[in-house]
C-alpha angles and dihedrals in degrees: 000000000000129000112280125221088210131062126240086248091059092058093038087059087057090051089050090054087058090048088054089053089053090049090053089052091050090248121136099276105247119137134185141187129187118214130197121181091347092306122115105233097174138025123188146153137192113296101171094121096039094050096031086231123130090203095057094102119153092253094051091050090048094049091053093047093047093048090050093047094046096040096235141076098230117085100181093135092050138086125218114213112193130171094222130039109266119257122235092269093053093043089052090051089048088056091055092048090051088223110196098220139005121203120185136180113205121031117230108223092184107039106011116125092233088069086068105031139312085222086083087081125075109274091241095052112113117216129210120175138182099040106155087347095165094052092045092049095046096059090052093047091049091049094052093043089057091049093057 
């Protein structure tokens, strides 16, 4: 992976914008962007309620959009920025995309893939966690407080 002109926080702010879009749609507020060579090639947020599809997580939507935009299924030169640690399903999909790097904000102590094993990811995938963790956690906490 090359040197980026932008920080991980810069792109996490973009993922948080997507989480806010999900929040507005009454979806669990998780947002994602995929970046290649400092260019956002995919933006997505959870659509599980909208699409009535349990697999319509932000990451899954972003993988599909990035592959379409780049014209190939492998994302080894890309970075996924996601506001919440990926679940096992999304980590498995990340494996198949061969994503180069995953950066997440809030850890998911209940459903995050790292609770099972980081070996779910491709061996070459770099992991960075805790970027803008407070901001990423707050939107989720606010969402679930409103639901109660």
